[in-house]
Structure formats: structure tokens, C-alpha cells
N, C-alpha and C positions, 0 to 999 in steps of 0.2 A: 504494500500500500504506500504509494509515494505522494499521493495528493488527496486532499479532502475537499476539493473544490465543490461548492454547492451544499456543503453540510449545513444543516439548520442549527442555530445556536441552542444550547441547552437552557433549561429554566434558570440555572445559576448565571449563565452568561447574560440572559435577558434581564435578570434582576440587577446585576452589577453594571450592565452596559459595556462590559469588556470581554474579549475572548480569554480563554484559559491561558493562552500564550503570554498575555500581558502580565500575568502573575510572576513571570520570570524575567521581566524586562529590567528591573532595578535591583538585582541581587537576589539572594535566596527567598523563595516563597515562605509564607508563615509555617507551612507544614514540612519544609525541607530542613531536616535535622543534620544532614551530612553524615548520617549513620543510620542503620536500620532501626525500625521501630522496636523497642524492647519487648512489647507484647508479642510480636511475631517471632522474635528470636526465641522466646520462651516456648513456642510450639514447633520450633524447627525440626525437632525429632520426628514429627509427623509428616514432613515433606517427603515426597517420593516421585520418581519418574520425571517426565517433562513438566516443567513448571511455567505458568503464565502469571505475570505480574500486571494486573489490570490497573491502568492509570498510574504507571510506574514513576512519573515525575523524573527526577534526575537520577533515578536508578539504584538508590541505596539498598532497598529490599531485594531487588533482582540481583544485584552484585553480591549481596550476602549469600543468597541461595546458590549462585554460581560458585562461590567459594567453598560450598559444601560438596561440590562435584556434580551438581545437577545441571542438565541442559535447560536453559532458561530463555524465554522470550518475554520482553516487556513492551507494552504499548502505551502510548499517550497521544493526546490530541494537540500537545504543545511542542512545536518544533524546537523552541529554545531549550526546553527541558531535555529533550532527546539528545540534542547536541552536547549538553553537559554530561549526560549519562554515557554517551559514547567516549567522550574524553576520559572519564573516570575509568571505564573498562580498559581502555588502552593503557592508561598510566598504571593500573593495577595488574595488568597481564591476565585479565579475565575475559572469557568469551560469553557475551550475552547478545542476543539478537534484539536490538531495540528498533521498533517500527512505529510509524505514524498510523494511527487508527482511531476510529470513532467508536466509543463504547456502546453506542446505540446502533451500530452497524458492524458486526464482527465477522461478517462473511469475508473469507480470504485470509484468516489468521493461520490456516494450516491445520494439520491433523490434531485430534483432540489431546488435551492435556490431562495429566493425572492429578496435578495440584494447581490450584488457582489462588492467588493472593489478591485481596481487595483491601487496601489500606486507605480509607478516606474517600473512596469514589462513590459507593452506593448512596451514602447519605446526601450527596449533592443533587440527586435526582428527585423530582417531584413524583406525586402519585401516578401521574399519567406516563412518565418516562420509565418508572421502575419495571413494569411488566416486560417492556421491550429489552431492557438491559438484562433482566433475569433470564429471559428466553435466549438471548444471545450467548450468555455465559453457558447455559445448558447445552447449546449447540456445539460449543468448543471444549466441553469437558467430557472425558470418557466415562462410561458407566462405572460407578464405584469410585470415581474421582472425588476429591475433597476441595471445597472452597473454604478458605480461612478469611473471614470478613471482620474487619475492625472499623467501627463507625462511631460517631458521636452519639452519646446516650442523652436521654432527656431527664436522667436521674441525677440529682445533686446540684450544688452551686457551680458556677463558672462553666456551664455547658458550652459546647462549641457552637458555631453559627448555623449548623444544620442538624440539630438534635432529632433523633428518632427513638421511638419506644421499642421495647422488646417485642410487643405485639405486632408492630409494623414490620419488623424484620421477619418474624415468623409468618406473617400473612404474605409477604412478598415471595417467600420461598416455600409456600405450601405444596403438598405432594402433587397436586395436579399441574404444577409448573415443571415437574421433572426433578424436584429436589426433596430431600428429607433433612430437616434440621436435627443435628445431633445434640448440640448444646449451645446455649447463649448465656455467657457469664459476664459479670461486671469486670471492667478493665480500666486502664487509663491509656489515652492516646497523647503522646507528647507533641507539643508544638513549640514554636519560638515564643509564644505569648502566654503560655501556661506553665508557671514555675514547677508545679508538681503534676502536670498533665491534666487533661480534661476528661470528664467522665465518658466512658465508652462501653460499648458491647463488643465482645469477641465471640463470634459465632463460628461453629464448625458445622458445615452443611455438605451433605453427600449427594452426589449425582445419582439418581435412581436408574 
């Protein structure tokens, strides 16, 4: 996927009035820690097979997974983020296939993946966009494959800008969508603006 010409802006982009790529125009984005998310590191023992990092940003989670010896593809809609990710991969001597892709149109990503990471992407979609995203992920995840989803929670103080409830996560990945929720547990998602992290859900969801 080399071009996203004609892509419709997401609800987040319409709300902010800027494309996702603008988040990387003046230095690191708020969610760019320059290291992998600790919550995902803690479940890394469950990663297996070909891994997809959905909304990979500048690639820290994808590069972490590649360092574990897994074949990894990361996609994002922001060319600036992907350019930084590729530079990091080269500097660290790691092989990751970083590609430009629209999360609401995942046709063309290649053969199905055994593990999928979503760190902060799902919660940016509104109720109308989520079914298309969930279906797209199902199409590129092999049966029995696992999605590890980290998203802002609506529980507690200092919630992130797109908080969702446990029920909303469960409803989005209900069985008729091709998924089965294994667990949804409270976590923290680290950002540049939350000293101790923001409330989050960490969900483990299996492709049926």
C-alpha cells in the first residue's frame, strides 16, 4: 500500500480538523514514548507467529516484538511516523515491514497474522467506525489468533481523550463479529502527559 489517496478522514480527524500525520509534525506525539508500552511488554510471552502492529506510530511496539525474533508488520496512516519507524529499525538492525495503510480498509495487508497489537487505535474510532475496523482486523487475523488491545478506560481520574467502557469493548468484539473476548482487565497506558499513566483496559481477544 503506497498511497491512501481518497481516504475519508476518521471521526478523530474530523473532530480535530487535522490528519493523523500532523501529530508528528513538531516532534514526538503525546503517545510516543520512544519505548514500548509497559502493558504490552508484560504480555509479550503470549506473542507468537507473524505479528501485526495496528496503528504502529513510530514503531516502538513493533520493534520490541521484532527483537523477540518474531516476523512483524506495522501499519499506520501517518507517513511521518512510518519514516521515523523505518529509521529506528535501520539504526537498531531490526527487520520490520512498516507500511502505509488505512485501519478502516485493511485489504492488501497480506496473509493472516497470529498476533495483533492495538495500542491506542481502537478507542479513537466512533461507534459507526468500530464495526468496520473490527471486521477488518478479523479478516487479517488467522483463526485462533490473538488480539492484544490496550485502550483508554472510562474508569478513574485523568482519563485519556477517548475513554471507552469495558462494555463497549466487549460489544465491539462480540462473537458474531468473529471474535471471542478472553479477558478485559484494568491497566495503565503511558503517555507524555500522564505522570503515572492513564486508566486503560487491556483486552485479550481471540479470533474464532
